[in-house]
C-alpha positions as CSV (number, residue, x, y, z in Angstrom):
1,M,35.2,-35.3,54.8
2,G,31.5,-36.2,55.5
3,H,28.8,-35.2,53.1
4,V,26.3,-38.0,53.5
5,D,22.9,-36.9,54.8
6,K,21.8,-39.1,57.6
7,S,18.8,-37.4,59.1
8,K,18.6,-39.7,62.1
9,E,22.0,-38.4,63.3
10,K,21.9,-35.3,65.5
11,V,25.2,-33.9,64.1
12,V,26.0,-33.7,60.4
13,F,29.8,-33.2,59.6
14,V,30.2,-31.0,56.6
15,G,34.0,-30.6,56.8
16,D,37.2,-31.3,58.7
17,S,38.8,-28.2,60.3
18,R,41.5,-30.0,62.1
19,V,45.1,-28.8,61.5
20,R,48.0,-31.1,61.6
21,K,50.3,-30.4,64.5
22,G,53.7,-29.0,63.5
23,N,57.1,-30.2,64.5
24,G,58.4,-26.8,65.4
25,F,61.7,-25.4,64.0
26,I,63.2,-27.8,61.5
27,T,66.9,-28.3,62.3
28,P,69.0,-28.3,59.1
29,P,70.7,-31.6,58.4
30,D,74.4,-31.9,59.4
31,Y,75.2,-33.8,56.2
32,T,77.1,-36.5,58.1
33,S,75.2,-39.1,56.0
34,Y,76.3,-37.4,52.7
35,P,79.9,-38.3,51.8
36,G,81.9,-35.4,50.6
37,K,79.4,-32.8,51.9
38,S,79.6,-30.9,55.1
39,E,77.1,-28.0,54.8
40,A,74.5,-26.4,52.6
41,F,75.8,-24.4,49.7
42,I,73.1,-21.7,50.2
43,P,73.4,-19.9,52.5
44,N,76.1,-21.5,54.7
45,F,79.0,-22.0,52.3
46,L,78.2,-19.0,50.0
47,L,77.9,-16.6,53.0
48,K,81.4,-17.4,54.2
49,E,82.8,-17.0,50.7
50,W,81.2,-13.6,50.4
51,M,82.6,-12.5,53.8
52,V,86.1,-13.5,52.7
53,G,85.6,-11.6,49.5
54,V,84.5,-8.5,51.4
55,V,87.6,-8.6,53.7
56,V,89.9,-8.9,50.7
57,L,88.2,-6.0,48.9
58,V,88.5,-3.8,52.0
59,G,92.2,-4.8,52.2
60,F,92.7,-3.7,48.6
61,L,90.9,-0.4,49.2
62,V,93.0,0.3,52.3
63,L,96.2,-0.5,50.4
64,T,95.3,1.8,47.4
65,I,94.4,4.7,49.7
66,S,97.5,4.4,51.9
67,E,100.0,3.7,49.1
68,P,98.9,5.5,45.9
69,A,100.2,4.0,42.7
70,P,103.4,5.8,41.6
71,L,103.4,7.8,38.4
72,G,105.3,6.0,35.6
73,F,108.1,7.6,33.7
74,P,107.0,9.9,30.9
75,A,107.0,8.3,27.5
76,S,109.7,9.5,25.1
77,P,109.1,8.9,21.4
78,T,112.8,9.5,20.7
79,A,114.1,6.9,23.1
80,S,115.5,3.6,21.7
81,V,113.8,0.8,23.5
82,I,113.2,-2.9,23.0
83,P,109.5,-3.5,23.4
84,M,108.6,-5.9,26.1
85,P,105.2,-7.0,27.5
86,D,104.3,-7.2,31.2
87,W,105.9,-10.2,33.0
88,Y,102.8,-12.3,33.1
89,F,102.6,-12.3,29.3
90,L,106.3,-13.1,28.7
91,F,105.6,-16.7,28.0
92,L,103.2,-15.9,25.2
93,Y,105.7,-13.2,23.9
94,Q,108.4,-15.9,23.7
95,Y,106.0,-18.5,22.2
96,L,105.1,-16.1,19.3
97,K,108.8,-15.9,18.3
98,Y,108.8,-19.5,17.2
99,P,108.3,-20.4,13.5
100,Y,105.2,-22.5,14.0
101,A,103.5,-19.6,15.9
102,S,104.4,-16.7,13.6
103,G,104.5,-15.7,9.9
104,P,102.0,-17.8,8.0
105,W,101.0,-19.6,11.3
106,I,100.2,-16.4,13.2
107,V,96.5,-17.2,13.5
108,L,97.4,-20.6,15.0
109,G,99.9,-18.9,17.4
110,T,97.6,-16.1,18.5
111,L,94.2,-17.7,18.5
112,G,94.5,-21.5,18.0
113,I,96.8,-22.9,20.7
114,P,96.2,-20.2,23.4
115,G,92.4,-20.6,22.8
116,V,92.6,-24.4,23.2
117,A,94.8,-23.9,26.4
118,F,92.6,-21.4,28.1
119,G,89.4,-23.1,26.9
120,G,90.6,-26.3,28.4
121,L,91.3,-24.5,31.6
122,L,87.7,-23.3,31.7
123,L,86.3,-26.7,30.8
124,A,88.5,-28.6,33.2
125,P,85.8,-28.8,36.0
126,F,83.4,-30.3,33.5
127,L,85.8,-32.7,31.8
128,D,87.5,-34.0,34.9
129,R,84.6,-35.0,37.2
130,G,86.3,-37.7,39.1
131,K,85.8,-37.9,42.9
132,E,89.5,-38.5,43.6
133,R,91.4,-35.4,44.8
134,R,94.9,-36.8,45.3
135,F,97.0,-35.7,42.4
136,Y,98.9,-39.0,42.0
137,R,95.5,-40.7,41.5
138,R,94.7,-38.3,38.6
139,P,97.6,-38.9,36.2
140,I,96.2,-37.2,33.1
141,A,95.1,-33.9,34.9
142,S,98.2,-33.8,37.0
143,S,100.5,-34.4,34.0
144,I,98.8,-31.6,31.9
145,M,99.1,-29.2,34.9
146,L,102.8,-29.9,35.5
147,L,103.6,-29.7,31.8
148,S,101.8,-26.3,31.5
149,L,103.6,-25.0,34.6
150,V,107.0,-26.1,33.4
151,A,106.4,-24.6,29.9
152,T,105.2,-21.3,31.3
153,V,108.3,-21.0,33.6
154,Y,110.7,-22.0,30.9
155,L,109.3,-19.6,28.3
156,T,109.1,-16.7,30.8
157,N,112.7,-17.2,31.9
158,F,114.0,-17.6,28.3
159,A,112.2,-14.4,27.2
160,W,113.7,-12.4,30.1
161,T,117.2,-13.8,29.5
162,H,117.0,-13.0,25.8
163,Y,115.8,-9.5,26.6
164,K,118.9,-8.9,28.8
165,H,121.2,-10.2,26.1
166,E,119.6,-7.8,23.6
167,L,120.1,-4.9,26.0
168,A,123.8,-5.8,26.4
169,A,124.4,-6.2,22.7
170,T,122.7,-2.9,21.7
171,G,124.1,-0.9,24.6
172,I,120.6,0.3,25.5
173,K,119.9,0.9,29.2
174,P,116.2,0.9,30.1
175,E,114.9,4.3,31.1
176,E,113.7,3.2,34.5
177,E,117.3,2.0,35.4
178,R,118.7,5.3,34.3
179,R,116.2,7.2,36.4
180,I,116.8,5.0,39.4
181,E,120.5,5.7,39.1
182,K,119.9,9.4,39.0
183,A,117.6,9.2,42.0
184,K,120.3,7.2,43.9
185,E,123.0,9.8,43.0
186,A,120.7,12.6,44.2
187,R,120.0,10.8,47.5
188,E,123.8,10.3,48.1
189,K,124.3,14.1,47.5
190,G,121.5,15.0,49.8
191,L,119.4,16.4,47.0
192,P,115.7,15.7,46.2
193,A,115.0,12.9,43.7
194,P,114.4,14.1,40.2
195,S,110.8,14.6,39.4
196,N,109.0,12.5,36.8
197,A,107.2,15.6,35.5
198,V,108.2,16.7,32.0
199,K,109.7,20.2,32.2
200,T,109.4,21.8,28.9
201,K,111.5,24.8,28.2
202,E,111.4,26.5,24.9
203,V,114.8,26.9,23.3
204,A,114.9,29.2,20.3
205,I,116.6,28.4,17.0
206,V,119.9,30.4,16.8
207,D,120.4,32.2,13.5
208,K,117.4,31.0,11.5
209,D,118.6,32.8,8.3
210,D,122.0,31.0,8.2
211,P,122.5,29.1,4.9
212,A,123.2,26.0,6.9
213,M,119.4,25.9,7.5
214,E,118.9,25.1,3.9
215,S,121.6,22.5,4.0
216,F,119.8,21.0,7.0
217,K,116.6,20.6,4.9
218,K,118.4,19.4,1.8
219,A,120.3,16.7,3.7
220,T,117.0,15.2,4.7
221,C,117.7,15.9,8.4
222,I,114.2,17.1,8.8
223,S,112.8,13.6,8.4
224,C,114.0,12.7,11.9
225,H,114.6,16.1,13.5
226,A,111.7,18.1,12.0
227,T,111.8,21.5,10.3
228,D,111.7,23.3,13.6
229,L,114.4,21.2,15.1
230,K,112.1,20.0,17.8
231,G,112.4,16.3,16.7
232,A,110.1,13.8,15.1
233,S,111.3,10.2,15.1
234,G,114.7,11.6,16.3
235,P,115.6,13.8,19.2
236,S,115.3,17.6,19.3
237,L,118.3,19.5,18.2
238,R,117.4,22.7,20.0
239,G,120.1,23.3,22.5
240,V,122.3,20.5,21.0
241,G,125.3,22.9,21.2
242,D,125.1,22.6,25.0
243,K,125.9,18.9,24.7
244,H,128.2,18.6,21.7
245,D,130.8,20.9,20.1
246,K,131.4,21.2,16.4
247,A,133.9,18.3,16.2
248,A,131.5,16.0,18.1
249,I,128.6,16.8,15.9
250,L,130.6,16.3,12.7
251,A,131.8,12.9,14.0
252,I,128.2,11.9,14.7
253,I,127.2,13.0,11.1
254,K,130.0,10.8,9.7
255,E,130.1,7.8,12.0
256,G,126.6,7.8,13.5
257,K,125.8,7.4,17.2
258,K,124.6,4.6,19.5
259,G,123.5,5.1,23.1
260,P,120.7,5.0,25.6
261,D,119.3,8.2,24.3
262,G,118.8,6.9,20.8
263,N,120.7,5.6,17.7
264,M,121.6,7.5,14.6
265,P,123.1,6.0,11.5
266,P,125.9,7.7,9.6
267,M,124.4,10.5,7.5
268,Y,127.5,11.9,5.7
269,D,127.2,9.9,2.5
270,T,123.4,10.6,2.5
271,A,124.1,14.3,2.7
272,I,126.7,14.2,-0.1
273,S,124.4,12.2,-2.3
274,A,121.7,14.8,-1.7
275,G,123.9,17.5,-3.3
276,L,125.8,18.9,-0.3
277,T,129.6,19.3,-0.4
278,A,132.1,18.6,2.4
279,K,132.2,22.4,3.1
280,D,128.4,22.4,3.4
281,V,128.5,19.6,5.9
282,D,131.2,21.4,7.9
283,Q,129.1,24.6,8.0
284,L,126.1,22.6,9.1
285,A,128.0,21.1,12.0
286,D,129.2,24.6,12.9
287,W,125.7,25.9,12.8
288,L,124.3,23.1,15.0
289,S,127.0,23.7,17.5
290,K,125.7,27.2,17.9
291,Q,122.2,25.9,18.9
292,K,122.4,26.7,22.6
293,A,120.0,27.7,25.2
294,E,119.9,31.3,26.0
295,K,121.8,32.0,29.2
296,K,120.4,34.5,31.6
C-alpha cells in the first residue's frame, strides 16, 4: 500500500486493487499419505453409510407390507404356563436364578453386573484405542469378547434345556404347540385352520336355584371359578357337563387334575372342612354335570 505524498511523482498510489490468481477447483486429497485413512468422513464415507441405511430401511418396509406380522394366540388367564422371556433375554433369565444374583443380591444381579457389562460394551471404543486390528494381537479385548460369547451361549442353552425339562415334568404343553397340532390336523382333513379369534358364546347356568349352588359357594369354589361360574383364576364351569360326566367331576374334586388346560388341587377335604357332607359333594358333582350348553 502506498500512502506517501510525493508531489514530484505524476501518479500517486492510494491502494492495491490487484487480486491473487486462484488455482481453480481444489481436488480433494486422496489420503494416500495418511496411514489408515482412505477418504474424507464427511461427506464421502457418511454418504455411503446413509445410502446403505436407506436400502435396508426400504427392505424392511417391503417385508412388513408383503408379509404382515401374524396375530399371536389369545392370552388365557386360566392356562397353566411356565413364564419364559424372549430368546434374546434367556441368558439374563438364567443368570438371575443363581444365588449371587437373586434374593438379597437382586440389585447386584439386575443392575450391577449387567450395567457393568453393557457399560463396558459402550465404552470399549474409548478404552481400547490401539491401532492393531488383528484379534490375536489384542489379547485382553479378544479374551473378554470370547468369554462373553461363551457365557451367553451357555446360559441361553441351559435356560432352554431347563424349560423343556420343566414342561416334561409338569405335563404342560405350550399353547402354541397345541394350536399348531390342531392346525396340522385340520390341514390333513382338508379343513381350514382354526382361527385365533376368541369366539365367545354365552352358556347359561342350568338350574340356578338348585341347593348345590349354595354348596358351590360354601366349598370356596367361587374363589377360582367365580360366583357366575365364568371363571376367575380357574377355568369357566359353564358347559362343563359337555366335557365331564358326574363320575369324572367327582374324581376331579377328590383327586385334583393336571393337564395342559390347567391344574386343580384336590378339593374334597377342603369342602368337608367347610361344612359340606359327602352327600352334598355328590349333589354338587351331579349339578355340575348338568351344566351343558343349550342344544338347538
